N, C-alpha and C positions, 0 to 999 in steps of 0.2 A: 678576382677575389684573392687577396693576399692576407694571410694570418687572421682569417675570420672577419676581415673588413670588406664590406660590399660597397663598391664605389657608387652604385646607383641608389641604394637605399640608406647608406650610412650605417648607423648602429641599430637600426630597427630589427635586424635579424636576431640580435641578442635579446632585445626586449620581448619579442614575440616568443622566443624559446623560454624565457623566464616566466612569462604569463601563462603559457601552455603548461609548463611544468608545475607551476604553483596551483593551477586549477586542477590538475590531476591529483596532487597531494591533498587539496581541500576536499575533493570528491571522495577519495579513499578515507580520509579522516571522518567525514560525515557518515559514511557507511559504517565504520567501526564504532562510532559513538552511538548510532542507532541500534546496532546489534547489542552492544553492552547495555544500553538503556532497556531494551526488551528483555534481556536475560536477567536483569536485576529487578524487574517489576514483580510485585506481589500478586497473590491470587485475586484480590479485590480489584486491583488495577487491570488485570487481564480480563476480568468479567466486564468491567466498564468499557474497555477497548473493543471487545466483541460486540457489546450492545451498541456502541457508537458506530461500528462498521455495518451492523445490520440496519441501523436507522438512517444511514447515509442515503441521500436522495439519488435516485437513478432515473434514467429515461424510462418512459412507460414500456412495460414488457421486459425490461432488463432485470436480471436477478441481482440480489444483493450479494456482494462478494466479501468473504471474511478471509483475510490472509492468515495462513496457518502460522506464519512466523511471529505475528504480533500477539498471538494468544498463547505464548510460550508455556506457562505452567499448566495450562489446560490441554487436555488431550483432544484429538479430533472428535472422539465420541462425546466428550463434555460439550464441545462447541455445537455439535449437531443437536444434542439434547436441549441446550439453552435455546437454540433457534426454534426447535420444535415446540417448546413450552411457550414461546412468544408468538406462535402461530405461523412460523415460516416452514416451508417444505424444502428438504434437501433435493437439489437437482443433480449436480455432479461436481467433479473437481475440474478446475480450470487454471490457466496461467493469467496472472495480472501483473504486468510489468516484469515478467520473468520470475515471479514468485508464485508458488503454489497457493491456490485459494479455493475455498469451498463456496459453491454457488447455491443460493437459497431463493426460492420464489417467495415474494412477500405474501403476507396473509391476505385472504380475500376479505374485502370490506363488505360488510352486510349493510345494505341500504334498502329502504322501503321503495317499492315501485309506486310511481304516481301516474296520473293520467297524462302528464306532460313528457314522459320518457319516450 
């Protein structure tokens, strides 16, 4: 290898370095844009996002997770109160993809018993 030229692979090493570097820059930019978008959202948007996260479908028995970061203008107490009013029960705090999240058990569905149960 002389002056950055690889005889076996040609100039591929430069292309790979550029692609990897560009992907790291795009990943960092995506994170920054997401943080700025969350910080600029209003109260109504935060309420909508919390409701959407509570309503997200989960496997049976798995709690609904509300990421604290996406509910920015709302405090944790407000998020817990919103979930309580919707019938959810607070379980504990967890990590979801490295982000702190509040876990809620979904409301119990009341159904009538029948002879076929």
